[in-house]
C-alpha positions in Angstrom: -77.0 13.3 20.3 -73.6 12.8 18.5 -73.6 12.1 14.8 -72.5 8.6 14.0 -69.3 8.2 12.0 -69.9 6.9 8.5 -68.5 3.3 8.1 -66.8 1.9 5.0 -67.9 -1.3 3.4 -65.3 -3.6 5.1 -66.1 -2.2 8.6 -69.9 -2.7 8.0 -69.2 -6.3 7.0 -67.0 -6.9 10.1 -69.6 -5.3 12.5 -72.4 -7.3 10.9 -70.5 -10.5 11.4 -69.8 -9.6 15.1 -73.5 -8.7 15.7 -74.6 -11.9 14.0 -72.3 -13.9 16.3 -73.7 -12.1 19.3 -77.3 -12.8 18.3 -76.4 -16.4 17.9 -75.2 -16.5 21.4 -78.3 -14.7 22.6 -80.6 -17.3 21.1 -78.8 -20.0 23.0 -79.5 -18.2 26.3 -82.7 -18.7 28.3 -85.3 -16.0 27.4 -86.3 -15.8 31.1 -82.8 -14.7 32.1 -82.8 -11.7 29.7 -82.8 -8.5 31.8 -82.8 -4.8 30.9 -79.1 -4.9 29.8 -79.5 -8.0 27.8 -77.6 -11.3 28.2 -73.9 -11.4 29.0 -72.9 -12.6 25.6 -74.8 -9.8 23.7 -72.5 -6.9 22.6 -73.6 -3.5 24.0 -72.6 -0.2 22.5 -69.5 0.2 24.6 -68.1 -3.1 23.3 -68.9 -2.1 19.7 -67.1 1.2 20.3 -64.0 -0.8 21.6 -64.1 -2.9 18.5 -64.1 0.2 16.3 -61.2 1.7 18.3 -59.1 -1.5 17.9 -59.8 -1.5 14.2 -58.9 2.2 13.8 -55.6 1.7 15.7 -54.7 -1.3 13.6 -55.3 0.9 10.5 -53.1 3.6 12.0 -50.3 1.1 12.6 -50.6 -0.3 9.0 -50.5 3.3 7.6 -47.3 4.1 9.6 -45.4 1.0 8.3 -44.9 2.4 4.8 -43.7 5.7 6.2 -41.1 4.0 8.4 -39.9 1.8 5.5 -39.6 4.9 3.3 -37.5 6.7 5.9 -35.2 3.7 6.3 -34.8 3.5 2.5 -34.0 7.2 2.3 -31.4 6.9 5.0 -29.8 3.8 3.4 -29.7 5.6 0.0 -28.2 8.7 1.6 -25.5 6.6 3.3 -24.8 4.7 0.1 -24.5 8.0 -1.7 -22.1 9.3 0.8 -20.0 6.1 0.7 -19.9 6.2 -3.1 -19.0 9.9 -3.1 -16.2 9.6 -0.6 -14.9 6.3 -2.0 -14.9 7.8 -5.5 -13.6 11.2 -4.5 -10.3 11.9 -6.3 -8.4 12.5 -3.0 -9.7 9.3 -1.5 -8.7 7.3 -4.5 -5.3 9.0 -4.6 -4.7 8.2 -0.9 -5.9 4.6 -1.2 -3.5 4.0 -4.1 -0.6 5.5 -2.2 -1.6 3.4 0.9 -1.4 0.2 -1.2 1.9 1.2 -2.7 3.5 1.7 0.7 2.0 -1.5 2.0 3.6 -3.4 -0.9 6.9 -1.7 -0.2 6.7 -2.6 3.5 5.9 -6.2 2.6 8.8 -6.5 0.1 11.4 -5.1 2.6 10.2 -7.1 5.7 11.8 -10.5 6.1 9.4 -13.4 6.4 11.4 -14.9 9.3 13.5 -13.4 12.1 15.8 -16.4 11.9 16.3 -18.0 8.5 18.6 -19.6 6.0 18.3 -19.3 2.3 19.8 -18.3 -1.0 19.6 -15.6 -3.6 20.7 -15.4 -7.2 21.3 -12.1 -9.0 21.9 -11.9 -12.8 22.5 -8.7 -14.7 23.1 -8.4 -18.4 24.1 -5.1 -20.0 24.4 -5.4 -23.7 26.8 -8.4 -24.0 28.3 -8.2 -20.5 26.9 -10.3 -17.7 27.5 -10.2 -13.9 26.2 -13.1 -11.7 26.1 -13.3 -7.9 25.0 -16.3 -5.8 24.5 -15.8 -2.1 24.0 -18.5 0.6 23.2 -17.2 4.0 22.0 -17.7 7.6 20.7 -14.7 9.5 19.2 -13.7 12.8 17.7 -10.2 12.5 17.0 -9.7 16.2 20.6 -10.7 17.3 22.3 -9.0 14.4 23.9 -12.2 13.1 24.6 -12.8 9.4 26.8 -15.5 7.8 26.9 -15.3 4.0 28.9 -16.9 1.3 29.0 -14.9 -1.9 30.3 -16.1 -5.3 30.4 -13.7 -8.3 31.3 -14.0 -11.9 31.8 -11.6 -14.9 31.0 -13.1 -18.3 31.3 -16.5 -16.6 34.8 -15.9 -15.3 35.3 -15.9 -11.5 35.2 -12.3 -10.2 35.5 -12.5 -6.4 34.4 -15.0 -3.8 34.0 -14.0 -0.2 32.5 -14.7 3.2 30.7 -11.9 5.0 30.1 -12.4 8.8 28.3 -9.8 11.0 27.9 -10.0 14.7 26.0 -7.0 16.3 28.1 -3.9 15.5 31.1 -5.6 13.8 31.4 -7.0 10.3 34.1 -9.3 8.9 35.0 -10.0 5.3 37.2 -12.9 4.2 38.4 -13.6 0.7 41.4 -15.4 -0.6 41.0 -13.1 -3.6 41.9 -10.2 -1.2 43.8 -11.3 1.9 44.4 -14.5 3.8 42.6 -13.3 6.9 39.4 -11.5 8.0 39.2 -7.7 7.5 37.2 -6.1 10.2 34.7 -3.1 9.8 32.3 -1.2 12.0 28.8 -2.1 10.8 26.6 -0.1 13.1 24.0 -2.8 12.8 20.4 -2.1 13.8 17.2 -4.0 13.5 15.5 -1.9 10.8 11.7 -1.8 11.2 10.4 -1.2 7.7 6.9 -0.7 8.9 7.9 2.4 11.0 9.6 4.0 8.0 7.0 3.2 5.4 4.1 4.3 7.7 5.9 7.6 8.5 6.5 8.4 4.8 2.9 7.5 4.0 1.6 9.8 6.8 3.9 12.6 5.6 2.5 12.3 2.1 -1.1 12.4 3.4 -0.2 15.5 5.4 1.3 17.1 2.4 -1.9 16.7 0.3 -4.4 17.2 3.1 -5.0 20.8 2.2 -4.8 20.4 -1.6 -7.6 20.1 -4.1 -7.4 17.1 -6.4 -9.2 16.8 -9.7 -10.9 13.7 -11.0 -12.4 12.6 -14.4 -13.3 9.5 -16.3 -10.6 8.7 -18.9 -10.1 6.0 -21.5 -6.4 5.0 -22.0 -4.7 2.5 -24.2 -2.9 -0.4 -22.4 -1.4 -3.3 -24.5 -3.3 -2.1 -27.5 -6.7 -2.1 -25.8 -8.8 0.9 -24.6 -9.5 0.7 -20.9 -12.1 2.8 -19.0 -10.4 4.4 -16.0 -10.8 7.2 -13.4 -8.0 9.7 -13.4 -7.1 11.4 -10.1 -4.7 14.3 -10.4 -2.6 16.4 -8.1 -0.9 19.5 -9.4 2.3 20.8 -7.6 3.5 24.3 -8.4 5.4 27.2 -6.9 2.1 28.3 -5.1 1.7 25.1 -3.0 5.1 23.4 -2.9 6.2 25.2 0.2 3.0 24.5 2.0 3.1 20.8 1.0 6.7 20.2 2.0 6.3 22.1 5.3 3.4 19.8 6.2 5.4 16.7 5.3 8.5 17.9 7.2 6.5 18.6 10.4 4.8 15.1 10.1 8.2 13.4 9.9 10.1 15.3 12.6 7.2 15.0 15.0 7.1 11.2 14.5 9.4 10.0 17.3 9.5 6.4 16.1 10.6 7.4 12.7 13.2 9.8 14.0 14.6 7.2 16.4 14.7 4.5 13.7 16.5 6.8 11.2 19.0 7.8 13.9 19.8 4.1 14.6 19.8 3.0 11.0 22.2 5.6 9.7 24.0 6.3 13.0 23.0 10.0 13.0 21.9 12.4 15.6 18.3 13.9 15.6 19.8 17.2 14.3 21.6 15.4 11.5 18.4 13.5 10.5 16.5 16.9 10.4 19.3 18.2 8.1 18.9 15.2 5.8 15.2 15.6 5.6 15.7 19.3 4.9 18.1 18.4 2.0 15.5 16.2 0.4 12.8 18.8 0.7 15.0 21.5 -0.8 15.7 19.1 -3.7 12.0 18.7 -4.3 11.4 22.4 -4.2 14.2 22.8 -6.8 12.6 20.2 -9.0 9.3 22.2 -8.9 11.1 25.4 -9.7 12.9 23.9 -12.7 9.7 22.3 -14.0 7.3 25.1 -12.9 4.5 22.6 -12.7 4.5 18.9 -11.8 1.4 16.8 -12.3 0.9 13.5 -10.5 -1.8 11.3 -12.0 -3.2 8.0 -10.8 -5.5 6.0 -13.0 -7.8 3.3 -11.5 -10.6 1.1 -12.8 -13.6 -0.8 -11.5 -15.8 -0.5 -8.4 -12.7 -1.3 -6.2 -10.6 1.3 -7.9 -7.8 -1.1 -8.8 -4.5 0.6 -9.8 -3.8 0.8 -13.5 -1.3 3.6 -14.2 0.8 6.2 -12.4 2.3 9.3 -14.0 4.6 12.1 -12.9 4.8 14.8 -15.6 7.1 17.8 -15.5 8.2 20.3 -18.2 11.1 18.1 -19.4 10.8 14.9 -17.3 8.2 12.2 -17.3 7.7 8.9 -15.4 5.1 6.4 -16.4 4.3 3.1 -14.6 1.5 0.9 -15.9 0.2 -2.4 -14.3 -1.5 -5.3 -16.0 -2.3 -8.7 -14.7 1.1 -10.3 -15.4 3.6 -7.4 -15.6 4.5 -3.8 -14.9 5.7 -1.5 -17.7 7.7 1.6 -17.1 9.1 4.6 -19.0 11.4 7.3 -17.6 12.1 10.3 -20.0 14.6 13.1 -19.5 14.4 15.6 -22.4 17.0 17.9 -21.0 19.7 15.2 -21.1 18.1 13.3 -24.1 17.7 10.1 -22.0 15.1 7.5 -21.8 14.7 4.2 -20.0 11.8 1.9 -20.7 11.0 -1.7 -20.2 8.9 -4.1 -18.1 9.0 -6.0 -14.8 7.7 -9.6 -14.6 7.0 -11.0 -11.1 6.5 -14.7 -10.5 8.8 -17.3 -9.0 11.5 -14.8 -9.8 11.6 -11.1 -10.5 12.8 -10.0 -14.0 13.5 -6.5 -15.0 14.3 -5.8 -18.7 14.5 -2.8 -20.9 16.4 -0.3 -22.9 18.5 2.7 -22.0 18.8 5.3 -24.7 21.0 8.4 -24.7 21.1 10.4 -27.9 21.5 7.9 -30.7 23.0 5.2 -28.5 20.8 2.3 -27.2 21.7 -0.2 -24.6 19.8 -3.4 -23.6 19.7 -4.6 -20.0 18.1 -7.5 -18.0 18.1 -8.1 -14.3 16.8 -11.4 -12.8 16.5 -12.0 -9.1 15.6 -15.4 -7.5 15.4 -16.0 -3.8 14.1 -18.5 -1.2 14.2 -18.7 2.6 13.2 -21.1 5.4 12.9 -20.7 9.1 15.7 -22.1 11.4 16.1 -22.2 15.1 19.4 -20.4 15.4 22.5 -19.1 13.7 25.8 -20.6 14.9 28.2 -17.9 15.9 31.7 -17.9 14.4 34.9 -17.6 16.3 37.1 -15.1 14.4 40.7 -15.5 15.6 42.7 -13.8 12.9 41.4 -10.4 11.8 42.7 -6.9 11.2 40.7 -3.6 11.2 40.5 -2.1 7.8 42.0 1.2 8.9 44.8 -0.7 10.6 46.0 -2.6 7.6 49.7 -2.4 6.9 51.0 -1.0 3.6 52.2 -4.5 2.6 48.7 -5.9 3.2 47.1 -3.1 1.1 49.6 -3.8 -1.7 48.9 -7.5 -1.5 45.2 -6.8 -1.9 45.7 -4.4 -4.9 48.0 -6.9 -6.6 45.5 -9.8 -6.2 42.7 -7.7 -7.6 44.4 -6.6 -10.7 45.9 -10.0 -11.3 42.3 -11.3 -11.7 41.5 -11.1 -15.5 37.7 -10.7 -14.8 38.2 -7.7 -12.5 40.7 -6.1 -15.0 38.1 -6.5 -17.8 35.3 -5.1 -15.7 37.3 -2.1 -14.5 39.3 -1.2 -17.6 37.2 -2.1 -20.6 33.8 -0.7 -19.3 
Protein backbone atom coordinates (compact mmCIF):
# COMPACT_ATOMS: atom_id res chain seq x y z
CA UNK A 1 0.00 0.00 0.00
CA UNK A 2 1.40 3.43 -1.05
CA UNK A 3 2.26 5.90 1.64
CA UNK A 4 -0.10 8.84 1.52
CA UNK A 5 1.37 12.26 0.72
CA UNK A 6 1.39 14.62 3.67
CA UNK A 7 -1.02 17.54 3.13
CA UNK A 8 -0.50 21.10 4.24
CA UNK A 9 -3.02 23.04 6.29
CA UNK A 10 -4.73 24.81 3.35
CA UNK A 11 -5.10 21.57 1.39
CA UNK A 12 -6.63 19.79 4.42
CA UNK A 13 -9.17 22.62 4.84
CA UNK A 14 -10.07 22.51 1.17
CA UNK A 15 -10.51 18.69 1.14
CA UNK A 16 -12.53 18.85 4.36
CA UNK A 17 -14.87 21.36 2.74
CA UNK A 18 -15.23 19.18 -0.37
CA UNK A 19 -15.98 16.06 1.75
CA UNK A 20 -18.46 17.99 3.86
CA UNK A 21 -20.24 19.11 0.73
CA UNK A 22 -20.29 15.54 -0.60
CA UNK A 23 -21.72 14.22 2.68
CA UNK A 24 -24.39 16.85 2.57
CA UNK A 25 -25.42 15.63 -0.84
CA UNK A 26 -25.42 12.03 0.40
CA UNK A 27 -27.83 12.86 3.20
CA UNK A 28 -30.30 14.19 0.66
CA UNK A 29 -30.21 10.90 -1.28
CA UNK A 30 -32.45 7.96 -0.39
CA UNK A 31 -30.75 5.45 1.95
CA UNK A 32 -32.31 2.57 0.00
CA UNK A 33 -30.56 3.65 -3.17
CA UNK A 34 -27.07 3.54 -1.66
CA UNK A 35 -25.09 0.69 -3.24
CA UNK A 36 -21.58 -0.64 -2.75
CA UNK A 37 -19.96 2.27 -4.56
CA UNK A 38 -22.03 4.84 -2.72
CA UNK A 39 -24.36 7.49 -4.15
CA UNK A 40 -23.49 9.37 -7.39
CA UNK A 41 -22.92 12.62 -5.51
CA UNK A 42 -20.43 11.11 -3.06
CA UNK A 43 -16.71 11.70 -3.95
CA UNK A 44 -14.71 8.52 -4.34
CA UNK A 45 -10.91 8.26 -4.04
CA UNK A 46 -10.34 8.83 -7.79
CA UNK A 47 -12.23 12.11 -7.67
CA UNK A 48 -10.29 13.21 -4.60
CA UNK A 49 -7.02 12.39 -6.43
CA UNK A 50 -8.16 14.51 -9.41
CA UNK A 51 -8.88 17.41 -7.07
CA UNK A 52 -5.39 17.05 -5.65
CA UNK A 53 -3.82 16.98 -9.15
CA UNK A 54 -5.69 20.13 -10.16
CA UNK A 55 -4.51 21.87 -7.03
CA UNK A 56 -0.89 20.84 -7.58
CA UNK A 57 -0.95 21.98 -11.25
CA UNK A 58 -2.40 25.32 -10.17
CA UNK A 59 0.44 25.67 -7.68
CA UNK A 60 2.98 24.82 -10.39
CA UNK A 61 1.57 27.51 -12.69
CA UNK A 62 1.62 30.05 -9.88
CA UNK A 63 5.24 29.17 -9.10
CA UNK A 64 6.23 29.59 -12.80
CA UNK A 65 4.78 33.13 -13.09
CA UNK A 66 7.46 34.83 -10.95
CA UNK A 67 10.16 33.03 -12.96
CA UNK A 68 8.71 34.26 -16.27
CA UNK A 69 8.35 37.82 -14.93
CA UNK A 70 11.95 37.73 -13.66
CA UNK A 71 13.26 36.54 -17.07
CA UNK A 72 11.30 39.30 -18.88
CA UNK A 73 12.67 41.92 -16.48
CA UNK A 74 16.23 40.66 -16.97
CA UNK A 75 15.81 40.85 -20.78
CA UNK A 76 14.35 44.37 -20.58
CA UNK A 77 17.15 45.54 -18.28
CA UNK A 78 19.75 44.00 -20.60
CA UNK A 79 18.20 45.67 -23.64
CA UNK A 80 18.01 48.99 -21.79
CA UNK A 81 21.65 48.60 -20.80
CA UNK A 82 22.68 47.91 -24.38
CA UNK A 83 20.69 50.93 -25.60
CA UNK A 84 22.22 53.19 -22.96
CA UNK A 85 25.70 51.85 -23.75
CA UNK A 86 25.45 52.34 -27.50
CA UNK A 87 23.60 55.65 -27.31
CA UNK A 88 26.21 56.98 -24.86
CA UNK A 89 29.17 55.45 -26.66
CA UNK A 90 31.65 58.22 -27.69
CA UNK A 91 31.56 57.18 -31.35
CA UNK A 92 27.74 57.05 -31.39
CA UNK A 93 27.50 60.51 -29.82
CA UNK A 94 30.12 61.84 -32.25
CA UNK A 95 28.29 60.43 -35.29
CA UNK A 96 24.90 61.74 -34.08
CA UNK A 97 26.33 65.23 -33.64
CA UNK A 98 27.81 65.16 -37.15
CA UNK A 99 24.49 63.83 -38.53
CA UNK A 100 22.62 66.76 -36.98
CA UNK A 101 25.18 69.23 -38.36
CA UNK A 102 24.88 67.92 -41.92
CA UNK A 103 21.07 67.85 -41.62
CA UNK A 104 21.08 71.52 -40.63
CA UNK A 105 23.43 72.38 -43.49
CA UNK A 106 21.16 70.53 -45.92
CA UNK A 107 18.10 72.36 -44.60
CA UNK A 108 19.82 75.75 -44.85
CA UNK A 109 20.91 75.29 -48.48
CA UNK A 110 17.68 73.71 -49.74
CA UNK A 111 15.16 76.26 -51.05
CA UNK A 112 11.71 76.01 -49.50
CA UNK A 113 9.96 76.34 -52.87
CA UNK A 114 10.93 75.26 -56.38
CA UNK A 115 9.19 78.32 -57.82
CA UNK A 116 9.29 81.44 -55.66
CA UNK A 117 9.64 85.17 -55.38
CA UNK A 118 11.24 86.99 -52.52
CA UNK A 119 13.82 89.42 -51.25
CA UNK A 120 17.09 89.40 -49.37
CA UNK A 121 19.02 92.14 -47.62
CA UNK A 122 22.71 91.91 -46.83
CA UNK A 123 24.53 94.43 -44.61
CA UNK A 124 28.21 94.21 -43.81
CA UNK A 125 30.12 96.65 -41.62
CA UNK A 126 33.91 96.49 -41.30
CA UNK A 127 35.14 99.08 -38.80
CA UNK A 128 33.46 102.25 -40.15
CA UNK A 129 32.86 101.02 -43.71
CA UNK A 130 29.47 99.63 -44.68
CA UNK A 131 28.31 97.70 -47.74
CA UNK A 132 24.62 97.05 -48.35
CA UNK A 133 22.90 94.88 -50.97
CA UNK A 134 19.17 94.50 -51.59
CA UNK A 135 17.95 91.71 -53.87
CA UNK A 136 14.45 91.21 -55.29
CA UNK A 137 13.99 88.04 -57.29
CA UNK A 138 11.80 85.44 -58.94
CA UNK A 139 13.17 81.94 -59.53
CA UNK A 140 12.25 78.52 -60.90
CA UNK A 141 14.89 76.03 -59.80
CA UNK A 142 13.72 73.15 -61.97
CA UNK A 143 13.69 75.23 -65.18
CA UNK A 144 16.85 77.19 -64.38
CA UNK A 145 15.07 80.56 -64.45
CA UNK A 146 16.18 83.51 -62.34
CA UNK A 147 15.27 87.17 -62.62
CA UNK A 148 16.90 89.34 -59.93
CA UNK A 149 17.23 93.07 -59.40
CA UNK A 150 20.25 93.93 -57.22
CA UNK A 151 20.94 97.32 -55.66
CA UNK A 152 24.18 97.99 -53.73
CA UNK A 153 25.64 100.87 -51.73
CA UNK A 154 28.95 101.67 -50.08
CA UNK A 155 28.73 103.97 -47.04
CA UNK A 156 25.23 104.91 -48.24
CA UNK A 157 26.46 105.95 -51.69
CA UNK A 158 25.20 104.06 -54.75
CA UNK A 159 27.73 101.41 -55.70
CA UNK A 160 26.20 99.52 -58.62
CA UNK A 161 22.67 98.49 -59.61
CA UNK A 162 22.06 95.63 -62.01
CA UNK A 163 19.61 93.08 -63.33
CA UNK A 164 20.67 89.42 -63.44
CA UNK A 165 18.67 87.09 -65.66
CA UNK A 166 19.42 83.38 -66.09
CA UNK A 167 17.72 80.97 -68.48
CA UNK A 168 19.03 77.38 -68.42
CA UNK A 169 22.72 77.62 -69.45
CA UNK A 170 22.92 81.34 -70.25
CA UNK A 171 23.17 84.29 -67.87
CA UNK A 172 22.64 87.97 -68.72
CA UNK A 173 23.71 91.04 -66.75
CA UNK A 174 22.38 94.52 -67.43
CA UNK A 175 23.51 97.68 -65.65
CA UNK A 176 23.49 101.28 -66.75
CA UNK A 177 26.52 101.60 -64.50
CA UNK A 178 28.40 99.31 -66.95
CA UNK A 179 26.89 99.25 -70.46
CA UNK A 180 23.58 100.10 -72.10
CA UNK A 181 22.87 96.50 -73.12
CA UNK A 182 22.93 92.99 -71.71
CA UNK A 183 26.26 91.18 -71.31
CA UNK A 184 25.97 87.45 -71.92
CA UNK A 185 27.81 84.67 -70.05
CA UNK A 186 27.76 80.87 -70.02
CA UNK A 187 26.27 79.87 -66.68
CA UNK A 188 26.39 76.05 -66.85
CA UNK A 189 23.30 76.05 -64.68
CA UNK A 190 22.31 72.83 -62.95
CA UNK A 191 19.72 71.97 -60.34
CA UNK A 192 21.94 71.37 -57.31
CA UNK A 193 20.58 68.71 -54.97
CA UNK A 194 22.03 69.70 -51.61
CA UNK A 195 20.81 66.47 -50.02
CA UNK A 196 23.00 64.35 -52.32
CA UNK A 197 26.10 66.38 -51.46
CA UNK A 198 25.56 66.61 -47.69
CA UNK A 199 24.62 62.91 -47.43
CA UNK A 200 27.75 61.89 -49.36
CA UNK A 201 30.03 64.04 -47.19
CA UNK A 202 28.36 62.70 -44.05
CA UNK A 203 28.82 59.07 -45.18
CA UNK A 204 32.44 59.80 -46.10
CA UNK A 205 33.07 61.15 -42.61
CA UNK A 206 31.48 58.06 -41.05
CA UNK A 207 33.62 55.84 -43.25
CA UNK A 208 36.71 57.74 -42.14
CA UNK A 209 36.11 57.19 -38.43
CA UNK A 210 34.57 53.70 -38.67
CA UNK A 211 37.84 51.98 -37.79
CA UNK A 212 38.97 54.53 -35.22
CA UNK A 213 38.69 54.42 -31.44
CA UNK A 214 37.09 57.46 -29.82
CA UNK A 215 37.49 58.40 -26.18
CA UNK A 216 34.75 59.68 -23.90
CA UNK A 217 34.60 61.26 -20.45
CA UNK A 218 32.38 63.44 -18.28
CA UNK A 219 33.58 67.03 -18.31
CA UNK A 220 32.46 70.29 -16.71
CA UNK A 221 32.98 73.36 -18.91
CA UNK A 222 32.23 77.04 -18.44
CA UNK A 223 29.66 78.61 -20.79
CA UNK A 224 28.53 82.22 -20.32
CA UNK A 225 30.10 82.20 -16.87
CA UNK A 226 28.24 79.06 -15.73
CA UNK A 227 29.62 75.56 -15.18
CA UNK A 228 27.82 72.99 -17.36
CA UNK A 229 28.02 69.19 -16.99
CA UNK A 230 28.81 67.64 -20.38
CA UNK A 231 30.06 64.47 -22.01
CA UNK A 232 33.21 64.91 -24.10
CA UNK A 233 33.71 62.65 -27.15
CA UNK A 234 37.18 62.91 -28.69
CA UNK A 235 38.76 61.83 -31.97
CA UNK A 236 42.54 62.04 -32.38
CA UNK A 237 44.03 62.34 -35.87
CA UNK A 238 47.75 61.84 -36.31
CA UNK A 239 50.33 60.58 -38.80
CA UNK A 240 49.43 57.00 -37.85
CA UNK A 241 45.77 57.10 -38.89
CA UNK A 242 45.41 60.06 -41.29
CA UNK A 243 46.18 57.99 -44.41
CA UNK A 244 43.76 55.24 -43.39
CA UNK A 245 41.00 57.75 -42.60
CA UNK A 246 41.39 59.80 -45.79
CA UNK A 247 41.59 56.66 -47.95
CA UNK A 248 38.28 55.46 -46.49
CA UNK A 249 36.67 58.85 -47.10
CA UNK A 250 38.02 59.00 -50.66
CA UNK A 251 36.64 55.55 -51.53
CA UNK A 252 33.28 56.45 -50.04
CA UNK A 253 33.01 59.58 -52.22
CA UNK A 254 34.25 58.20 -55.55
CA UNK A 255 32.04 55.11 -55.22
CA UNK A 256 28.98 57.30 -54.66
CA UNK A 257 27.60 57.65 -58.21
CA UNK A 258 24.96 60.25 -57.26
CA UNK A 259 27.59 62.45 -55.62
CA UNK A 260 30.05 62.15 -58.49
CA UNK A 261 27.37 62.95 -61.08
CA UNK A 262 26.13 65.92 -59.07
CA UNK A 263 29.64 67.34 -58.69
CA UNK A 264 30.32 66.87 -62.42
CA UNK A 265 27.15 68.76 -63.34
CA UNK A 266 27.54 71.48 -60.72
CA UNK A 267 31.13 72.39 -61.60
CA UNK A 268 31.10 71.26 -65.24
CA UNK A 269 33.89 68.76 -64.62
CA UNK A 270 34.61 65.25 -65.85
CA UNK A 271 34.67 62.33 -63.39
CA UNK A 272 38.48 62.29 -63.60
CA UNK A 273 38.62 66.00 -62.78
CA UNK A 274 36.30 65.50 -59.79
CA UNK A 275 38.61 62.71 -58.57
CA UNK A 276 41.51 65.14 -58.87
CA UNK A 277 39.72 67.83 -56.86
CA UNK A 278 38.90 65.35 -54.08
CA UNK A 279 42.53 64.19 -54.08
CA UNK A 280 43.68 67.82 -53.72
CA UNK A 281 41.45 68.29 -50.65
CA UNK A 282 42.72 65.04 -49.09
CA UNK A 283 46.36 66.01 -49.70
CA UNK A 284 45.65 69.36 -48.03
CA UNK A 285 44.20 67.58 -44.97
CA UNK A 286 47.23 65.30 -44.77
CA UNK A 287 49.52 68.32 -44.94
CA UNK A 288 47.61 69.98 -42.08
CA UNK A 289 48.09 66.89 -39.92
CA UNK A 290 51.80 66.74 -40.76
CA UNK A 291 52.20 70.41 -39.80
CA UNK A 292 50.26 70.04 -36.54
CA UNK A 293 51.46 66.47 -35.81
CA UNK A 294 48.26 65.78 -33.85
CA UNK A 295 44.75 67.17 -34.35
CA UNK A 296 42.08 66.58 -31.71
CA UNK A 297 38.40 66.94 -32.55
CA UNK A 298 36.18 67.22 -29.47
CA UNK A 299 32.39 67.30 -29.26
CA UNK A 300 30.69 68.21 -25.97
CA UNK A 301 27.05 67.20 -25.37
CA UNK A 302 24.68 67.32 -22.41
CA UNK A 303 21.54 65.66 -21.07
CA UNK A 304 19.87 62.34 -21.84
CA UNK A 305 19.37 63.40 -25.48
CA UNK A 306 23.03 64.36 -25.83
CA UNK A 307 22.27 67.88 -27.05
CA UNK A 308 25.17 69.67 -28.75
CA UNK A 309 27.04 72.17 -26.55
CA UNK A 310 30.54 72.75 -27.96
CA UNK A 311 32.81 71.71 -30.81
CA UNK A 312 36.61 72.01 -30.90
CA UNK A 313 39.39 71.36 -33.38
CA UNK A 314 42.78 71.69 -31.71
CA UNK A 315 46.13 71.54 -33.48
CA UNK A 316 49.62 72.56 -32.45
CA UNK A 317 49.20 76.18 -33.58
CA UNK A 318 45.55 76.41 -34.65
CA UNK A 319 42.31 76.12 -32.76
CA UNK A 320 38.62 76.39 -33.67
CA UNK A 321 35.95 76.59 -30.97
CA UNK A 322 32.19 76.76 -31.56
CA UNK A 323 29.80 76.92 -28.59
CA UNK A 324 25.99 76.81 -28.75
CA UNK A 325 23.55 78.20 -26.21
CA UNK A 326 19.79 78.65 -26.42
CA UNK A 327 19.89 81.99 -28.23
CA UNK A 328 23.30 82.23 -29.92
CA UNK A 329 26.44 80.55 -31.22
CA UNK A 330 29.86 81.85 -30.19
CA UNK A 331 33.03 81.11 -32.16
CA UNK A 332 36.79 81.57 -31.90
CA UNK A 333 39.38 80.82 -34.58
CA UNK A 334 43.02 81.15 -33.51
CA UNK A 335 46.14 80.94 -35.71
CA UNK A 336 49.27 81.32 -33.57
CA UNK A 337 51.63 80.95 -36.55
CA UNK A 338 50.27 84.10 -38.21
CA UNK A 339 49.28 85.82 -34.94
CA UNK A 340 45.60 85.99 -36.00
CA UNK A 341 42.35 85.53 -34.13
CA UNK A 342 38.71 85.87 -35.11
CA UNK A 343 36.02 85.69 -32.44
CA UNK A 344 32.41 86.65 -32.10
CA UNK A 345 28.85 85.39 -32.03
CA UNK A 346 26.02 84.42 -34.35
CA UNK A 347 22.43 85.36 -33.51
CA UNK A 348 19.64 83.57 -35.38
CA UNK A 349 16.04 84.83 -35.31
CA UNK A 350 14.01 86.72 -37.91
CA UNK A 351 17.41 87.60 -39.34
CA UNK A 352 20.91 86.16 -39.04
CA UNK A 353 23.50 88.39 -37.44
CA UNK A 354 27.23 87.63 -37.31
CA UNK A 355 29.46 89.96 -35.37
CA UNK A 356 32.96 89.81 -34.01
CA UNK A 357 36.53 91.00 -33.98
CA UNK A 358 39.46 90.26 -36.27
CA UNK A 359 42.85 90.62 -34.62
CA UNK A 360 46.21 90.50 -36.34
CA UNK A 361 49.18 91.37 -34.18
CA UNK A 362 48.33 94.57 -32.34
CA UNK A 363 45.62 95.60 -34.84
CA UNK A 364 41.94 94.93 -34.12
CA UNK A 365 39.03 95.29 -36.55
CA UNK A 366 35.32 95.07 -35.78
CA UNK A 367 32.82 93.54 -38.19
CA UNK A 368 29.10 92.83 -38.39
CA UNK A 369 27.07 90.96 -41.02
CA UNK A 370 23.26 90.92 -41.05
CA UNK A 371 21.18 88.85 -43.45
CA UNK A 372 17.40 89.08 -43.83
CA UNK A 373 15.36 87.11 -46.33
CA UNK A 374 11.84 86.01 -47.16
CA UNK A 375 10.20 84.00 -49.93
CA UNK A 376 6.77 82.91 -51.09
CA UNK A 377 5.59 80.34 -53.58
CA UNK A 378 4.43 81.47 -57.06
CA UNK A 379 3.03 79.58 -60.04
CA UNK A 380 5.66 80.52 -62.60
CA UNK A 381 8.45 82.89 -63.59
CA UNK A 382 7.83 85.00 -66.68
CA UNK A 383 10.56 84.55 -69.27
CA UNK A 384 12.34 87.63 -70.59
CA UNK A 385 12.98 88.31 -74.24
CA UNK A 386 16.58 89.52 -74.49
CA UNK A 387 16.97 91.31 -77.83
CA UNK A 388 20.17 93.30 -77.40
CA UNK A 389 23.09 91.41 -75.84
CA UNK A 390 26.78 90.75 -76.43
CA UNK A 391 28.84 87.83 -75.20
CA UNK A 392 31.43 88.94 -72.68
CA UNK A 393 34.36 87.54 -74.68
CA UNK A 394 33.07 89.31 -77.80
CA UNK A 395 32.91 92.83 -76.33
CA UNK A 396 34.65 95.42 -78.47
CA UNK A 397 37.56 97.48 -77.14
CA UNK A 398 35.37 100.59 -77.10
CA UNK A 399 32.72 98.77 -75.02
CA UNK A 400 35.35 97.56 -72.53
CA UNK A 401 36.72 101.12 -72.30
CA UNK A 402 33.22 102.49 -71.70
CA UNK A 403 32.69 100.01 -68.85
CA UNK A 404 36.03 100.87 -67.24
CA UNK A 405 35.36 104.61 -67.49
CA UNK A 406 31.89 104.28 -65.89
CA UNK A 407 33.24 102.19 -63.04
CA UNK A 408 36.01 104.60 -62.06
CA UNK A 409 33.75 107.60 -62.55
CA UNK A 410 31.62 106.27 -59.69
CA UNK A 411 32.87 107.87 -56.43
CA UNK A 412 31.70 104.94 -54.27
CA UNK A 413 33.56 102.36 -56.41
CA UNK A 414 36.71 104.53 -56.41
CA UNK A 415 36.65 104.79 -52.60
CA UNK A 416 36.05 101.05 -52.23
CA UNK A 417 38.86 100.06 -54.62
CA UNK A 418 41.48 102.66 -53.79
CA UNK A 419 41.10 103.57 -50.13
CA UNK A 420 40.68 100.02 -48.75
